[in-house]
C-alpha positions as a Python dict, from the first residue, in 0.01 Angstrom:
ca = {
    (1, 'X'): (0, 0, 0),
    (2, 'X'): (348, -128, -78),
    (3, 'X'): (423, -138, 302),
    (4, 'X'): (122, -355, 357),
    (5, 'X'): (210, -611, 90),
    (6, 'X'): (596, -639, 115),
    (7, 'X'): (617, -1013, 25),
    (8, 'X'): (311, -1051, -210),
    (9, 'X'): (424, -939, -557),
    (10, 'X'): (100, -1038, -725),
    (11, 'X'): (-110, -835, -483),
    (12, 'X'): (134, -545, -513),
    (13, 'X'): (111, -554, -898),
    (14, 'X'): (-268, -570, -877),
    (15, 'X'): (-318, -277, -634),
    (16, 'X'): (-17, -58, -713),
    (17, 'X'): (103, -161, -1071),
    (18, 'X'): (441, -243, -1202),
    (19, 'X'): (669, -251, -1509),
    (20, 'X'): (627, -486, -1803),
    (21, 'X'): (780, -787, -1616),
    (22, 'X'): (550, -755, -1331),
    (23, 'X'): (241, -705, -1548),
    (24, 'X'): (323, -993, -1782),
    (25, 'X'): (387, -1233, -1503),
    (26, 'X'): (69, -1121, -1336),
    (27, 'X'): (-123, -1163, -1668),
    (28, 'X'): (24, -1509, -1747),
    (29, 'X'): (-28, -1653, -1394),
    (30, 'X'): (-382, -1496, -1375),
    (31, 'X'): (-460, -1691, -1703),
    (32, 'X'): (-315, -2010, -1566),
    (33, 'X'): (-509, -1970, -1236),
    (34, 'X'): (-821, -1959, -1447),
    (35, 'X'): (-733, -2272, -1653),
    (36, 'X'): (-595, -2088, -1957),
    (37, 'X'): (-261, -2196, -2091),
    (38, 'X'): (-13, -1902, -2076),
    (39, 'X'): (353, -1812, -2037),
    (40, 'X'): (576, -1510, -2043),
    (41, 'X'): (803, -1417, -2328),
    (42, 'X'): (1105, -1181, -2373),
    (43, 'X'): (1107, -904, -2626),
    (44, 'X'): (1373, -638, -2695),
    (45, 'X'): (1367, -427, -2376),
    (46, 'X'): (1028, -563, -2292),
    (47, 'X'): (840, -853, -2124),
    (48, 'X'): (523, -985, -2282),
    (49, 'X'): (316, -1286, -2230),
    (50, 'X'): (127, -1546, -2446),
    (51, 'X'): (-211, -1698, -2393),
    (52, 'X'): (-393, -1975, -2572),
    (53, 'X'): (-724, -1844, -2718),
    (54, 'X'): (-922, -2129, -2833),
    (55, 'X'): (-659, -2336, -3038),
    (56, 'X'): (-431, -2042, -3112),
    (57, 'X'): (-141, -1912, -2917),
    (58, 'X'): (-182, -1522, -2902),
    (59, 'X'): (71, -1265, -2772),
    (60, 'X'): (-56, -1024, -2521),
    (61, 'X'): (96, -700, -2391),
    (62, 'X'): (331, -738, -2689),
    (63, 'X'): (529, -467, -2871),
    (64, 'X'): (729, -673, -3122),
    (65, 'X'): (733, -1000, -3322),
    (66, 'X'): (1092, -1043, -3204),
    (67, 'X'): (1009, -1253, -2890),
    (68, 'X'): (1164, -1556, -2718),
    (69, 'X'): (971, -1796, -2496),
    (70, 'X'): (1067, -1812, -2125),
    (71, 'X'): (969, -2179, -2131),
    (72, 'X'): (1124, -2409, -2388),
    (73, 'X'): (911, -2665, -2571),
    (74, 'X'): (1229, -2816, -2730),
    (75, 'X'): (1570, -2788, -2551),
    (76, 'X'): (1737, -2461, -2633),
    (77, 'X'): (1469, -2354, -2870),
    (78, 'X'): (1295, -2036, -2772),
    (79, 'X'): (1107, -1947, -3089),
    (80, 'X'): (745, -1859, -3105),
    (81, 'X'): (684, -2116, -3378),
    (82, 'X'): (810, -2401, -3160),
    (83, 'X'): (513, -2344, -2939),
    (84, 'X'): (262, -2372, -3222),
    (85, 'X'): (439, -2666, -3377),
    (86, 'X'): (456, -2859, -3056),
    (87, 'X'): (87, -2791, -2982),
    (88, 'X'): (-4, -2946, -3319),
    (89, 'X'): (243, -3227, -3288),
    (90, 'X'): (96, -3348, -2955),
    (91, 'X'): (-254, -3274, -3044),
    (92, 'X'): (-512, -3548, -3100),
    (93, 'X'): (-538, -3502, -3474),
    (94, 'X'): (-159, -3583, -3525),
    (95, 'X'): (-125, -3845, -3250),
    (96, 'X'): (-56, -4134, -3493),
    (97, 'X'): (191, -3939, -3699),
    (98, 'X'): (375, -3833, -3386),
    (99, 'X'): (385, -4185, -3243),
    (100, 'X'): (513, -4322, -3568),
    (101, 'X'): (770, -4051, -3595),
    (102, 'X'): (905, -4125, -3248),
    (103, 'X'): (928, -4501, -3310),
    (104, 'X'): (1135, -4428, -3630),
    (105, 'X'): (1338, -4170, -3432),
    (106, 'X'): (1407, -4439, -3170),
    (107, 'X'): (1511, -4686, -3437),
    (108, 'X'): (1741, -4423, -3588),
    (109, 'X'): (1904, -4365, -3266),
    (110, 'X'): (1969, -4741, -3215),
    (111, 'X'): (2134, -4766, -3553),
    (112, 'X'): (2341, -4455, -3484),
    (113, 'X'): (2472, -4618, -3162),
    (114, 'X'): (2586, -4925, -3373),
    (115, 'X'): (2761, -4698, -3616),
    (116, 'X'): (2535, -4766, -3900),
    (117, 'X'): (2490, -4407, -4021),
    (118, 'X'): (2310, -4478, -4352),
    (119, 'X'): (2032, -4678, -4186),
    (120, 'X'): (2008, -4424, -3896),
    (121, 'X'): (1975, -4145, -4157),
    (122, 'X'): (1703, -4339, -4333),
    (123, 'X'): (1508, -4377, -4013),
    (124, 'X'): (1536, -4007, -3924),
    (125, 'X'): (1431, -3909, -4275),
    (126, 'X'): (1124, -4123, -4235),
    (127, 'X'): (1061, -3985, -3885),
    (128, 'X'): (1044, -3620, -4006),
    (129, 'X'): (851, -3713, -4313),
    (130, 'X'): (584, -3873, -4090),
    (131, 'X'): (589, -3565, -3848),
    (132, 'X'): (787, -3256, -3974),
    (133, 'X'): (736, -3087, -3646),
    (134, 'X'): (941, -3340, -3462),
    (135, 'X'): (1235, -3115, -3383),
    (136, 'X'): (1413, -3388, -3172),
    (137, 'X'): (1429, -3609, -3481),
    (138, 'X'): (1577, -3334, -3691),
    (139, 'X'): (1839, -3261, -3424),
    (140, 'X'): (1940, -3642, -3396),
    (141, 'X'): (1954, -3651, -3778),
    (142, 'X'): (2197, -3368, -3823),
    (143, 'X'): (2403, -3467, -3522),
    (144, 'X'): (2431, -3823, -3662),
    (145, 'X'): (2548, -3697, -4008),
    (146, 'X'): (2806, -3481, -3837),
    (147, 'X'): (3081, -3319, -4045),
    (148, 'X'): (3203, -3624, -4235),
    (149, 'X'): (2886, -3740, -4400),
    (150, 'X'): (2885, -3741, -4789),
    (151, 'X'): (2728, -3463, -4991),
    (152, 'X'): (2447, -3697, -5087),
    (153, 'X'): (2344, -3752, -4736),
    (154, 'X'): (2332, -3373, -4675),
    (155, 'X'): (2137, -3331, -4996),
    (156, 'X'): (1878, -3568, -4867),
    (157, 'X'): (1864, -3377, -4542),
    (158, 'X'): (1828, -3027, -4703),
    (159, 'X'): (1574, -3157, -4959),
    (160, 'X'): (1355, -3309, -4694),
    (161, 'X'): (1386, -2998, -4466),
    (162, 'X'): (1284, -2770, -4765),
    (163, 'X'): (1009, -2995, -4877),
    (164, 'X'): (847, -3065, -4530),
    (165, 'X'): (924, -2814, -4259),
    (166, 'X'): (1020, -2494, -4434),
    (167, 'X'): (679, -2439, -4602),
    (168, 'X'): (497, -2497, -4268),
    (169, 'X'): (715, -2358, -4000),
    (170, 'X'): (1001, -2176, -4155),
    (171, 'X'): (1116, -2026, -3820),
    (172, 'X'): (1152, -2389, -3679),
    (173, 'X'): (1350, -2476, -3996),
    (174, 'X'): (1573, -2179, -3915),
    (175, 'X'): (1629, -2315, -3571),
    (176, 'X'): (1735, -2659, -3735),
    (177, 'X'): (1990, -2466, -3928),
    (178, 'X'): (2119, -2236, -3653),
    (179, 'X'): (2140, -2507, -3390),
    (180, 'X'): (2381, -2713, -3589),
    (181, 'X'): (2279, -2832, -3924),
    (182, 'X'): (2425, -2542, -4122),
    (183, 'X'): (2755, -2568, -3930),
    (184, 'X'): (2778, -2941, -4014),
    (185, 'X'): (2677, -2924, -4372),
    (186, 'X'): (2922, -2628, -4440),
    (187, 'X'): (3211, -2852, -4337),
    (188, 'X'): (3077, -3157, -4527),
    (189, 'X'): (3005, -3004, -4864),
    (190, 'X'): (3169, -2759, -5107),
    (191, 'X'): (3072, -2401, -5142),
    (192, 'X'): (2881, -2457, -5476),
    (193, 'X'): (2667, -2717, -5303),
    (194, 'X'): (2620, -2509, -4988),
    (195, 'X'): (2498, -2213, -5196),
    (196, 'X'): (2247, -2445, -5365),
    (197, 'X'): (2123, -2562, -5021),
    (198, 'X'): (2097, -2196, -4911),
    (199, 'X'): (1895, -2090, -5218),
    (200, 'X'): (1666, -2398, -5195),
    (201, 'X'): (1578, -2294, -4837),
    (202, 'X'): (1462, -1949, -4967),
    (203, 'X'): (1269, -2097, -5257),
    (204, 'X'): (1072, -2313, -5019),
    (205, 'X'): (971, -2009, -4808),
    (206, 'X'): (615, -1892, -4872),
    (207, 'X'): (440, -1792, -4549),
    (208, 'X'): (590, -1648, -4234),
    (209, 'X'): (428, -1913, -4008),
    (210, 'X'): (279, -1773, -3683),
    (211, 'X'): (481, -1449, -3709),
    (212, 'X'): (776, -1274, -3852),
    (213, 'X'): (1107, -1453, -3765),
    (214, 'X'): (1486, -1370, -3784),
    (215, 'X'): (1515, -1402, -4153),
    (216, 'X'): (1820, -1173, -4166),
    (217, 'X'): (2004, -1385, -3921),
    (218, 'X'): (1983, -1695, -4130),
    (219, 'X'): (2084, -1508, -4438),
    (220, 'X'): (2388, -1362, -4254),
    (221, 'X'): (2484, -1700, -4127),
    (222, 'X'): (2477, -1834, -4480),
    (223, 'X'): (2695, -1554, -4602),
    (224, 'X'): (2940, -1637, -4326),
    (225, 'X'): (2955, -2005, -4401),
    (226, 'X'): (2998, -1924, -4782),
    (227, 'X'): (3280, -1680, -4698),
    (228, 'X'): (3088, -1388, -4852),
    (229, 'X'): (3118, -1031, -4714),
    (230, 'X'): (3176, -675, -4812),
    (231, 'X'): (3533, -785, -4878),
    (232, 'X'): (3398, -1000, -5167),
    (233, 'X'): (3157, -747, -5333),
    (234, 'X'): (3106, -946, -5649),
    (235, 'X'): (3009, -1268, -5466),
    (236, 'X'): (2800, -1062, -5237),
    (237, 'X'): (2607, -900, -5516),
    (238, 'X'): (2569, -1234, -5701),
    (239, 'X'): (2433, -1414, -5401),
    (240, 'X'): (2203, -1134, -5299),
    (241, 'X'): (2058, -1116, -5650),
    (242, 'X'): (1997, -1496, -5631),
    (243, 'X'): (1821, -1472, -5291),
    (244, 'X'): (1590, -1199, -5427),
    (245, 'X'): (1502, -1417, -5722),
    (246, 'X'): (1444, -1706, -5482),
    (247, 'X'): (1207, -1509, -5263),
    (248, 'X'): (1046, -1304, -5540),
    (249, 'X'): (716, -1504, -5520),
    (250, 'X'): (643, -1396, -5163),
    (251, 'X'): (585, -1020, -5091),
    (252, 'X'): (651, -1086, -4718),
    (253, 'X'): (1000, -1224, -4772),
    (254, 'X'): (1084, -994, -5054),
    (255, 'X'): (1024, -698, -4844),
    (256, 'X'): (1251, -816, -4562),
    (257, 'X'): (1523, -917, -4813),
    (258, 'X'): (1511, -568, -4966),
    (259, 'X'): (1565, -411, -4627),
    (260, 'X'): (1840, -666, -4556),
    (261, 'X'): (2008, -585, -4879),
    (262, 'X'): (1994, -202, -4807),
    (263, 'X'): (2189, -274, -4484),
    (264, 'X'): (2446, -487, -4677),
    (265, 'X'): (2506, -218, -4927),
    (266, 'X'): (2606, 31, -4649),
    (267, 'X'): (2933, -160, -4597),
    (268, 'X'): (3035, -133, -4963),
    (269, 'X'): (3243, 121, -5148),
    (270, 'X'): (3054, 357, -5389),
    (271, 'X'): (3146, 158, -5703),
    (272, 'X'): (3058, -170, -5550),
    (273, 'X'): (2734, -31, -5410),
    (274, 'X'): (2633, 67, -5760),
    (275, 'X'): (2698, -300, -5879),
    (276, 'X'): (2517, -430, -5576),
    (277, 'X'): (2208, -220, -5651),
    (278, 'X'): (2219, -339, -6011),
    (279, 'X'): (2226, -693, -5890),
    (280, 'X'): (1929, -605, -5667),
    (281, 'X'): (1731, -501, -5975),
    (282, 'X'): (1843, -804, -6163),
    (283, 'X'): (1725, -1031, -5884),
    (284, 'X'): (1390, -862, -5860),
    (285, 'X'): (1330, -869, -6232),
    (286, 'X'): (1509, -1197, -6301),
    (287, 'X'): (1743, -1038, -6531),
    (288, 'X'): (1527, -766, -6688),
    (289, 'X'): (1627, -401, -6664),
    (290, 'X'): (1418, -182, -6434),
    (291, 'X'): (1341, 194, -6460),
    (292, 'X'): (1262, 405, -6163),
    (293, 'X'): (900, 360, -6242),
    (294, 'X'): (932, -18, -6236),
    (295, 'X'): (1133, -4, -5914),
    (296, 'X'): (860, 209, -5749),
    (297, 'X'): (596, -33, -5853),
    (298, 'X'): (786, -320, -5706),
    (299, 'X'): (871, -147, -5385),
    (300, 'X'): (513, -16, -5317),
    (301, 'X'): (364, -354, -5224),
    (302, 'X'): (685, -441, -5026),
    (303, 'X'): (619, -122, -4820),
    (304, 'X'): (261, -212, -4756),
    (305, 'X'): (370, -565, -4653),
    (306, 'X'): (625, -420, -4409),
    (307, 'X'): (334, -203, -4270),
    (308, 'X'): (110, -496, -4233),
    (309, 'X'): (383, -701, -4057),
    (310, 'X'): (454, -402, -3827),
    (311, 'X'): (815, -428, -3934),
    (312, 'X'): (979, -87, -3869),
    (313, 'X'): (1334, -183, -3969),
    (314, 'X'): (1219, -313, -4306),
    (315, 'X'): (979, -26, -4370),
    (316, 'X'): (1267, 215, -4317),
    (317, 'X'): (1517, 23, -4529),
    (318, 'X'): (1273, -5, -4823),
    (319, 'X'): (1157, 351, -4789),
    (320, 'X'): (1511, 471, -4816),
    (321, 'X'): (1545, 274, -5147),
    (322, 'X'): (1250, 442, -5316),
    (323, 'X'): (1365, 671, -5608),
    (324, 'X'): (1353, 1033, -5497),
    (325, 'X'): (1088, 1148, -5738),
    (326, 'X'): (843, 898, -5589),
    (327, 'X'): (903, 975, -5218),
    (328, 'X'): (787, 1327, -5183),
    (329, 'X'): (444, 1481, -5139),
    (330, 'X'): (281, 1626, -5450),
    (331, 'X'): (299, 1977, -5319),
    (332, 'X'): (559, 2189, -5135),
    (333, 'X'): (543, 2135, -4752),
    (334, 'X'): (503, 2450, -4535),
    (335, 'X'): (758, 2506, -4267),
    (336, 'X'): (662, 2471, -3906),
    (337, 'X'): (791, 2563, -3558),
    (338, 'X'): (924, 2257, -3392),
    (339, 'X'): (820, 2172, -3040),
    (340, 'X'): (1072, 2102, -2760),
    (341, 'X'): (1262, 1783, -2781),
    (342, 'X'): (1357, 1578, -3084),
    (343, 'X'): (1156, 1499, -3397),
    (344, 'X'): (1059, 1158, -3241),
    (345, 'X'): (863, 1034, -3548),
    (346, 'X'): (1162, 1037, -3788),
    (347, 'X'): (1268, 688, -3854),
    (348, 'X'): (936, 551, -3746),
    (349, 'X'): (666, 328, -3909),
    (350, 'X'): (322, 410, -4029),
    (351, 'X'): (15, 223, -4120),
    (352, 'X'): (-344, 332, -4199),
    (353, 'X'): (-684, 192, -4148),
    (354, 'X'): (-676, 88, -4519),
    (355, 'X'): (-535, 169, -4866),
    (356, 'X'): (-700, 256, -5180),
    (357, 'X'): (-642, 319, -5553),
    (358, 'X'): (-564, 672, -5461),
    (359, 'X'): (-282, 576, -5221),
    (360, 'X'): (85, 605, -5311),
    (361, 'X'): (279, 361, -5081),
    (362, 'X'): (620, 483, -5196),
    (363, 'X'): (539, 824, -5024),
    (364, 'X'): (445, 663, -4690),
    (365, 'X'): (815, 675, -4571),
    (366, 'X'): (835, 1049, -4644),
    (367, 'X'): (518, 1120, -4446),
    (368, 'X'): (745, 1139, -4140),
    (369, 'X'): (1023, 1314, -4305),
    (370, 'X'): (1064, 1693, -4366),
    (371, 'X'): (989, 1670, -4734),
    (372, 'X'): (652, 1522, -4668),
    (373, 'X'): (466, 1228, -4818),
    (374, 'X'): (117, 1099, -4819),
    (375, 'X'): (-129, 816, -4742),
    (376, 'X'): (-481, 779, -4864),
    (377, 'X'): (-734, 543, -4715),
    (378, 'X'): (-1053, 416, -4873),
    (379, 'X'): (-1389, 549, -4754),
    (380, 'X'): (-1353, 427, -4397),
    (381, 'X'): (-1564, 478, -4085),
    (382, 'X'): (-1338, 611, -3803),
    (383, 'X'): (-1034, 620, -4047),
    (384, 'X'): (-688, 650, -3883),
    (385, 'X'): (-316, 647, -3935),
    (386, 'X'): (-85, 506, -3673),
    (387, 'X'): (280, 622, -3618),
    (388, 'X'): (501, 378, -3442),
    (389, 'X'): (788, 569, -3292),
    (390, 'X'): (1141, 426, -3296),
    (391, 'X'): (1151, 456, -2922),
    (392, 'X'): (908, 542, -2637),
    (393, 'X'): (891, 913, -2563),
    (394, 'X'): (706, 1176, -2360),
    (395, 'X'): (534, 1367, -2631),
    (396, 'X'): (577, 1744, -2638),
    (397, 'X'): (374, 1830, -2947),
    (398, 'X'): (217, 1704, -3277),
    (399, 'X'): (212, 1881, -3618),
    (400, 'X'): (-31, 1763, -3888),
    (401, 'X'): (-6, 1886, -4250),
    (402, 'X'): (-279, 1830, -4502),
    (403, 'X'): (-399, 1930, -4851),
    (404, 'X'): (-574, 2260, -4811),
    (405, 'X'): (-847, 2134, -5034),
    (406, 'X'): (-955, 1851, -4803),
    (407, 'X'): (-1071, 2042, -4493),
    (408, 'X'): (-1416, 1882, -4495),
    (409, 'X'): (-1256, 1543, -4443),
    (410, 'X'): (-1042, 1649, -4142),
    (411, 'X'): (-1281, 1813, -3890),
    (412, 'X'): (-1273, 1696, -3528),
    (413, 'X'): (-973, 1467, -3581),
    (414, 'X'): (-831, 1318, -3258),
    (415, 'X'): (-471, 1266, -3138),
    (416, 'X'): (-430, 949, -2941),
    (417, 'X'): (-134, 775, -2775),
    (418, 'X'): (-58, 426, -2678),
    (419, 'X'): (224, 236, -2519),
    (420, 'X'): (130, -104, -2675),
    (421, 'X'): (-50, -8, -2997),
    (422, 'X'): (-383, -155, -2862),
    (423, 'X'): (-513, 64, -2586),
    (424, 'X'): (-542, 418, -2685),
    (425, 'X'): (-585, 744, -2479),
    (426, 'X'): (-718, 1068, -2626),
    (427, 'X'): (-481, 1361, -2571),
    (428, 'X'): (-638, 1617, -2794),
    (429, 'X'): (-927, 1669, -3036),
    (430, 'X'): (-922, 1941, -3301),
    (431, 'X'): (-1229, 2141, -3412),
    (432, 'X'): (-1271, 2249, -3773),
    (433, 'X'): (-957, 2196, -3965),
    (434, 'X'): (-814, 2525, -4082),
    (435, 'X'): (-531, 2621, -4326),
    (436, 'X'): (-319, 2323, -4416),
    (437, 'X'): (-148, 2277, -4068),
    (438, 'X'): (-271, 2210, -3724),
    (439, 'X'): (-59, 2186, -3411),
    (440, 'X'): (-119, 2065, -3058),
    (441, 'X'): (111, 2167, -2767),
    (442, 'X'): (140, 1878, -2518),
    (443, 'X'): (424, 2017, -2306),
    (444, 'X'): (197, 2037, -2011),
    (445, 'X'): (64, 1679, -2038),
    (446, 'X'): (381, 1504, -2176),
    (447, 'X'): (195, 1174, -2250),
    (448, 'X'): (405, 856, -2267),
    (449, 'X'): (390, 699, -2614),
    (450, 'X'): (535, 444, -2829),
    (451, 'X'): (252, 484, -3077),
    (452, 'X'): (56, 796, -3182),
    (453, 'X'): (-274, 764, -3379),
    (454, 'X'): (-443, 1028, -3569),
    (455, 'X'): (-823, 935, -3584),
    (456, 'X'): (-1075, 1096, -3806),
    (457, 'X'): (-1416, 1007, -3630),
    (458, 'X'): (-1729, 941, -3837),
    (459, 'X'): (-1762, 874, -4204),
    (460, 'X'): (-1744, 669, -4416),
    (461, 'X'): (-1503, 900, -4585),
    (462, 'X'): (-1155, 922, -4725),
    (463, 'X'): (-865, 1019, -4498),
    (464, 'X'): (-525, 1148, -4623),
    (465, 'X'): (-244, 1368, -4482),
    (466, 'X'): (72, 1502, -4616),
    (467, 'X'): (290, 1513, -4301),
    (468, 'X'): (293, 1398, -3947),
    (469, 'X'): (555, 1524, -3706),
    (470, 'X'): (570, 1406, -3350),
    (471, 'X'): (809, 1573, -3104),
    (472, 'X'): (916, 1442, -2764),
    (473, 'X'): (1174, 1361, -2512),
    (474, 'X'): (1298, 1000, -2478),
    (475, 'X'): (1126, 830, -2184),
    (476, 'X'): (1340, 694, -1898),
}
């Protein structure tokens, strides 16, 4: 077939197939041909595409929140949020606000050309208050202020950003900072004022916007501008504690910041790391001491939030922070014979069809580790647990470990695989669950998988396991 269609890539993709780039371009242009807005987007080692479903832009064939648009709404801005923000900005409901904002923006540009920076700044401030999504007005404001503007001018800029854009589209506010505002303000104000600006940003964060964004990148950039690093451990601990306090009202941000802090602590000496962890506890409890029990109670919802966000890095970082006595399964794990290849599930992410009052989220991380853990759903119909592997593999085998007293809940469970976490293929179905361990040898099939799902058909009934071990060879 390839010889018959040497120049027609779309037909070749349709009839023969292709890799992610071919498939995503085919999907996007097929949508466009049918009058549906769409575009491709880059993800780490992958190409996805985005379609507009009703009034909402929705990722398709996507493997990660970490995506960049291949088509820019605003110059040099590739973030997912910019697409949503611009759609609203130019929509009929905000037409008057957008027109007013652009008139004020034009006036600000005129004053800037005449050298009247104060009046220009007043116009830009009014422009972004009228329409916070107007990224061009933000860009012209921070460019006009430059590096020589007084601290009060930058205070007005930061207060307006935190009051209008951060609560709605924090990722777009991050772009404002990264594209130039943070650099300019760091040269215009002292470190004390810059630290206040940074913490004001995090206090203003509540929701994620359309999706998870590069929270850690902004935090790292703030550290750099403040001159804080592992070489200044006391300042690092103090600032991290303040960031945790600032984000403490949002489980989504807190979970990411906990993971980020765990990575920061890796670069510290043992004594400094102990002080850093104490600062973490202080930040989480706003100065109150925390026992291991308290820490586990705090980390448990953060783990569930990381699972909900499908955030593997944060899940792993927080899981490693759980006190040892809360990580393990409540019974000794039996030894098992490994299948060929590596333990591909180690370092992965799990999420279940639901949680329940019997669930112990602090043990979710250990479910994929040799010491074993657990999860416990509510009484679900077709209950399941999904394992997202750190990398795509050809699966050689799966081992499932369960409580020996729960056989009646585990009969006929299926093992399914997926490359995208949406479309599932059955690779094995067990019969009656026997003993407390079941194995499936897949060395003949070697199914390709980024995700493995253990599905318990039927119900409603509880579903819980103590260990899931997936072996495989890294896919080419």
